TILO-404348 format. One record per residue: residue number from 1; x negated, y, z negated of N, C-alpha, C, CB in turn. Coordinates in Angstrom, 3 decimals. Glycine has a CB too. Layout:
BEGIN
NUM,X,Y,Z,X,Y,Z,X,Y,Z,X,Y,Z
...
***
This chain:
BEGIN
1,-0.841,-1.180,0.000,0.000,0.000,0.000,-0.887,1.245,0.000,0.957,-0.003,-1.220
2,-0.619,2.146,0.913,-1.406,3.375,1.031,-0.948,4.398,-0.015,-1.281,3.968,2.460
3,-1.911,5.131,-0.532,-1.612,6.175,-1.506,-1.351,7.473,-0.747,-2.782,6.348,-2.536
4,-0.253,8.133,-1.052,0.094,9.382,-0.372,-0.750,10.528,-0.917,1.597,9.695,-0.538
5,-0.816,11.606,-0.161,-1.544,12.794,-0.619,-0.910,13.371,-1.881,-1.582,13.861,0.487
6,0.414,13.272,-2.002,1.083,13.762,-3.209,0.613,12.958,-4.419,2.629,13.673,-3.062
7,0.506,11.631,-4.269,0.015,10.801,-5.372,-1.443,11.103,-5.698,0.172,9.322,-5.029
8,-2.243,11.352,-4.676,-3.649,11.727,-4.913,-3.718,13.039,-5.678,-4.423,11.848,-3.574
9,-2.895,14.011,-5.245,-2.879,15.305,-5.923,-2.417,15.140,-7.365,-1.968,16.298,-5.179
10,-1.416,14.311,-7.586,-0.961,14.044,-8.954,-2.125,13.545,-9.813,0.191,13.006,-8.952
11,-2.941,12.652,-9.263,-4.088,12.147,-10.003,-5.107,13.227,-10.300,-4.742,11.035,-9.241
12,-5.358,14.112,-9.338,-6.358,15.167,-9.519,-5.946,16.206,-10.552,-6.623,15.850,-8.204
13,-4.643,16.390,-10.728,-4.187,17.393,-11.696,-3.596,16.766,-12.961,-3.153,18.299,-11.048
14,-3.795,15.456,-13.115,-3.346,14.800,-14.337,-1.839,14.750,-14.499,-3.931,15.485,-15.507
15,-1.128,14.574,-13.413,0.330,14.559,-13.443,0.904,13.254,-12.908,0.875,15.719,-12.645
16,0.252,12.130,-13.215,0.781,10.853,-12.750,2.113,10.578,-13.440,-0.226,9.704,-13.019
17,2.974,9.874,-12.740,4.298,9.557,-13.275,4.154,8.385,-14.244,5.315,9.218,-12.124
18,4.594,8.567,-15.497,4.478,7.471,-16.473,5.297,6.253,-16.045,4.936,7.945,-17.865
19,4.861,5.069,-16.446,5.585,3.837,-16.130,7.026,3.935,-16.616,4.885,2.613,-16.764
20,7.947,3.564,-15.746,9.360,3.574,-16.090,9.999,4.948,-16.077,9.541,2.975,-17.420
21,9.248,5.975,-15.683,9.764,7.344,-15.641,9.867,7.809,-14.190,8.855,8.304,-16.458
22,10.284,9.051,-13.997,10.407,9.613,-12.652,9.573,10.882,-12.556,11.891,9.907,-12.304
23,9.519,11.442,-11.360,8.744,12.669,-11.135,9.245,13.825,-11.995,8.800,13.063,-9.661
24,10.524,13.788,-12.396,11.064,14.871,-13.224,10.535,14.819,-14.653,12.583,14.810,-13.240
25,9.823,13.754,-14.993,9.201,13.646,-16.313,7.777,14.209,-16.314,9.184,12.187,-16.768
26,7.404,14.905,-15.254,6.101,15.568,-15.155,6.339,17.062,-14.966,5.245,14.979,-13.976
27,5.280,17.836,-14.876,5.411,19.283,-14.666,5.789,19.642,-13.235,4.118,19.975,-15.029
28,5.603,18.715,-12.295,5.831,19.017,-10.880,6.652,17.928,-10.206,4.500,19.191,-10.152
29,7.609,18.336,-9.375,8.313,17.371,-8.544,7.453,17.092,-7.312,9.737,17.896,-8.140
30,7.795,16.034,-6.599,7.072,15.731,-5.362,7.202,16.880,-4.366,7.595,14.424,-4.737
31,8.380,17.499,-4.301,8.574,18.626,-3.376,7.672,19.803,-3.724,10.034,19.076,-3.387
32,7.509,20.077,-5.004,6.611,21.163,-5.412,5.174,20.859,-5.023,6.705,21.398,-6.922
33,4.753,19.613,-5.216,3.388,19.242,-4.850,3.188,19.266,-3.339,3.052,17.859,-5.397
34,4.204,18.861,-2.597,4.124,18.956,-1.136,3.983,20.411,-0.711,5.371,18.324,-0.475
35,4.687,21.311,-1.393,4.564,22.736,-1.103,3.170,23.265,-1.375,5.563,23.515,-1.912
36,2.573,22.821,-2.467,1.204,23.232,-2.784,0.242,22.700,-1.731,0.793,22.737,-4.188
37,0.429,21.454,-1.330,-0.420,20.875,-0.276,-0.253,21.637,1.040,-0.081,19.380,-0.067
38,0.979,21.925,1.416,1.236,22.653,2.663,0.613,24.045,2.635,2.742,22.763,2.912
39,0.721,24.727,1.497,0.163,26.075,1.374,-1.358,26.071,1.472,0.591,26.701,0.055
40,-1.971,24.906,1.239,-3.427,24.782,1.298,-3.861,23.910,2.460,-3.966,24.212,-0.007
41,-3.050,23.880,3.506,-3.350,23.155,4.744,-3.719,21.692,4.506,-4.476,23.842,5.476
42,-3.122,21.067,3.492,-3.371,19.664,3.213,-4.694,19.366,2.531,-3.307,18.912,4.461
43,-5.460,20.401,2.190,-6.754,20.215,1.536,-6.538,19.869,0.069,-7.634,21.485,1.673
44,-6.899,18.651,-0.318,-6.631,18.175,-1.674,-7.371,18.967,-2.750,-7.002,16.725,-1.780
45,-8.620,19.345,-2.494,-9.382,20.077,-3.507,-8.798,21.468,-3.740,-10.852,20.189,-3.090
46,-8.423,22.140,-2.676,-7.801,23.456,-2.841,-6.439,23.337,-3.502,-7.665,24.160,-1.489
47,-5.689,22.298,-3.134,-4.387,22.071,-3.751,-4.551,21.755,-5.239,-3.643,20.924,-3.036
48,-5.597,21.008,-5.595,-5.860,20.708,-7.007,-6.170,21.993,-7.773,-7.032,19.707,-7.143
49,-6.924,22.892,-7.170,-7.198,24.197,-7.783,-5.878,24.909,-8.071,-8.103,25.072,-6.858
50,-4.998,24.941,-7.077,-3.697,25.596,-7.237,-2.855,24.893,-8.297,-2.942,25.623,-5.901
51,-2.877,23.563,-8.298,-2.131,22.813,-9.305,-2.581,23.149,-10.712,-2.277,21.330,-9.067
52,-3.896,23.218,-10.911,-4.408,23.576,-12.237,-4.091,25.027,-12.569,-5.923,23.339,-12.311
53,-4.042,25.885,-11.562,-3.674,27.289,-11.797,-2.226,27.367,-12.284,-3.860,28.137,-10.500
54,-1.360,26.590,-11.667,0.038,26.542,-12.111,0.139,25.988,-13.527,0.882,25.687,-11.149
55,-0.636,24.945,-13.816,-0.605,24.359,-15.156,-1.117,25.357,-16.198,-1.446,23.067,-15.196
56,-2.138,26.129,-15.862,-2.649,27.143,-16.791,-1.555,28.146,-17.117,-3.882,27.866,-16.197
57,-0.757,28.509,-16.110,0.344,29.447,-16.346,1.394,28.822,-17.268,0.993,29.870,-15.007
58,1.663,27.545,-17.081,2.636,26.840,-17.938,2.136,26.811,-19.383,2.880,25.388,-17.422
59,0.848,26.545,-19.565,0.271,26.385,-20.894,-0.063,27.706,-21.583,-0.962,25.553,-20.801
60,-0.032,28.812,-20.866,-0.483,30.097,-21.414,0.300,30.525,-22.655,-0.369,31.172,-20.357
61,1.557,30.166,-22.743,2.386,30.616,-23.865,2.427,29.628,-25.034,3.786,30.867,-23.381
62,1.747,28.495,-24.916,1.763,27.518,-26.006,0.904,28.006,-27.168,1.264,26.143,-25.513
63,1.332,27.701,-28.359,0.606,28.129,-29.554,0.194,26.909,-30.363,1.468,29.086,-30.413
64,-0.749,27.108,-31.266,-1.186,26.039,-32.152,-0.110,25.783,-33.217,-2.546,26.397,-32.814
65,0.066,24.518,-33.578,1.098,24.134,-34.541,0.441,23.401,-35.700,2.192,23.248,-33.875
66,0.801,23.772,-36.921,0.316,23.084,-38.116,1.512,22.673,-38.954,-0.656,23.985,-38.937
67,1.574,21.383,-39.262,2.632,20.855,-40.136,1.979,19.930,-41.151,3.746,20.098,-39.312
68,1.988,20.325,-42.391,1.341,19.513,-43.422,-0.136,19.365,-43.129,2.000,18.132,-43.524
69,-0.609,18.125,-43.029,-2.010,17.852,-42.728,-2.278,17.713,-41.240,-2.450,16.606,-43.433
70,-1.236,17.768,-40.427,-1.388,17.586,-38.976,-1.465,18.931,-38.273,-0.220,16.758,-38.405
71,-2.390,19.020,-37.312,-2.545,20.240,-36.519,-2.621,19.865,-35.051,-3.808,21.037,-36.950
72,-1.923,20.619,-34.238,-2.001,20.452,-32.784,-2.506,21.757,-32.188,-0.608,20.051,-32.173
73,-3.650,21.692,-31.544,-4.228,22.876,-30.910,-3.698,22.966,-29.474,-5.801,22.820,-30.931
74,-2.455,23.402,-29.341,-1.815,23.463,-28.036,-2.495,24.479,-27.111,-0.345,23.811,-28.197
75,-3.142,25.495,-27.687,-3.831,26.485,-26.861,-5.008,25.862,-26.124,-4.312,27.656,-27.719
76,-5.493,24.712,-26.590,-6.579,24.019,-25.901,-6.157,23.566,-24.514,-7.048,22.823,-26.717
77,-4.868,23.284,-24.327,-4.389,22.877,-23.006,-4.669,23.961,-21.976,-2.888,22.563,-23.048
78,-4.438,25.203,-22.350,-4.701,26.320,-21.439,-6.183,26.412,-21.113,-4.211,27.643,-22.048
79,-7.024,26.291,-22.120,-8.477,26.349,-21.909,-8.939,25.227,-20.988,-9.222,26.267,-23.253
80,-8.399,24.038,-21.188,-8.786,22.899,-20.347,-8.321,23.098,-18.904,-8.203,21.591,-20.914
81,-7.138,23.659,-18.730,-6.647,23.939,-17.370,-7.560,24.950,-16.677,-5.186,24.473,-17.411
82,-8.008,25.962,-17.412,-8.936,26.942,-16.832,-10.264,26.294,-16.472,-9.170,28.104,-17.806
83,-10.731,25.382,-17.306,-11.971,24.651,-17.006,-11.829,23.834,-15.727,-12.350,23.729,-18.178
84,-10.676,23.201,-15.550,-10.447,22.414,-14.333,-10.347,23.328,-13.111,-9.163,21.565,-14.471
85,-9.780,24.507,-13.284,-9.758,25.470,-12.176,-11.178,25.805,-11.748,-9.001,26.758,-12.578
86,-12.063,26.018,-12.721,-13.460,26.318,-12.407,-14.101,25.169,-11.649,-14.251,26.611,-13.685
87,-13.785,23.944,-12.072,-14.363,22.772,-11.410,-13.948,22.706,-9.945,-13.940,21.488,-12.132
88,-12.713,23.057,-9.653,-12.229,23.001,-8.275,-12.459,24.304,-7.513,-10.759,22.666,-8.266
89,-12.859,25.380,-8.192,-13.065,26.655,-7.495,-14.270,26.617,-6.572,-13.232,27.778,-8.498
90,-15.201,25.756,-6.839,-16.387,25.608,-5.983,-16.190,24.407,-5.070,-17.687,25.445,-6.837
91,-15.099,24.410,-4.362,-14.716,23.308,-3.486,-15.789,23.018,-2.448,-13.399,23.617,-2.795
92,-16.035,21.744,-2.240,-17.023,21.357,-1.231,-16.482,21.504,0.180,-17.471,19.926,-1.458
93,-15.192,21.770,0.305,-14.582,21.865,1.633,-14.225,23.287,2.014,-13.350,21.009,1.695
94,-14.732,24.248,1.297,-14.466,25.639,1.662,-14.086,26.456,0.451,-13.367,25.718,2.706
95,-13.982,27.741,0.655,-13.731,28.640,-0.469,-12.280,28.556,-0.924,-14.080,30.079,-0.088
96,-12.080,28.834,-2.215,-10.752,28.920,-2.795,-10.480,30.382,-3.085,-10.625,28.047,-4.086
97,-9.389,30.658,-3.743,-9.018,32.048,-4.017,-10.025,32.775,-4.892,-7.669,32.095,-4.673
98,-10.785,32.053,-5.709,-11.685,32.714,-6.644,-13.046,33.034,-6.027,-11.873,31.853,-7.864
99,-13.296,32.545,-4.852,-14.585,32.782,-4.233,-14.464,33.885,-3.188,-15.127,31.492,-3.602
100,-15.513,34.692,-3.070,-15.533,35.721,-2.045,-15.888,35.126,-0.697,-16.515,36.824,-2.410
101,-15.730,35.910,0.292,-16.081,35.457,1.645,-17.527,35.838,1.936,-15.122,36.075,2.715
102,-18.188,35.009,2.693,-19.564,35.275,3.080,-19.571,36.269,4.221,-20.294,33.976,3.479
103,-20.453,37.230,4.129,-20.593,38.211,5.205,-21.981,38.073,5.802,-20.351,39.663,4.688
104,-22.032,38.010,7.095,-23.310,37.874,7.789,-23.498,39.114,8.647,-23.364,36.562,8.659
105,-24.662,39.706,8.514,-24.959,40.902,9.295,-26.387,40.837,9.812,-24.746,42.176,8.453
106,-26.715,41.783,10.670,-28.066,41.857,11.211,-28.807,43.016,10.574,-28.041,42.008,12.742
107,-30.074,42.780,10.313,-30.935,43.835,9.790,-31.713,44.407,10.970,-31.904,43.297,8.664
108,-31.627,45.698,11.139,-32.332,46.348,12.243,-33.309,47.365,11.691,-31.340,47.024,13.215
109,-34.504,47.337,12.214,-35.522,48.304,11.791,-35.567,49.447,12.773,-36.911,47.641,11.672
110,-35.778,50.608,12.226,-35.965,51.775,13.092,-37.384,51.813,13.589,-35.623,53.079,12.354
111,-37.563,52.127,14.833,-38.951,52.257,15.325,-39.611,53.495,14.716,-38.982,52.344,16.885
112,-40.899,53.351,14.400,-41.663,54.486,13.859,-41.985,55.456,14.971,-42.963,54.009,13.168
113,-41.921,56.705,14.642,-42.429,57.683,15.585,-41.520,58.638,16.112,-42.985,57.066,16.638
***
């Protein structure tokens, strides 16, 4: 069985569908992931960058929770999403939104005299 690009993207952004669950039990539906892939011309690394960017936005409002002796550092999710964005920002297949464009020019010398 061949793995679809949507399934590959799910793996790259940590959004695999849990056993016995559906795509609605994740942060992204298949249609949303297809949209991200389409917006990035099918490039999985660029789409993964975008997926992590979306996840960072989702996690931005989470706060740390302490109950009794238990603590959940929910803000760490946002930090980890930003770290993954950095990992994919230096895509081996071309620049992403965070990288500038390369400019090539010619250097010309003025003749003396």
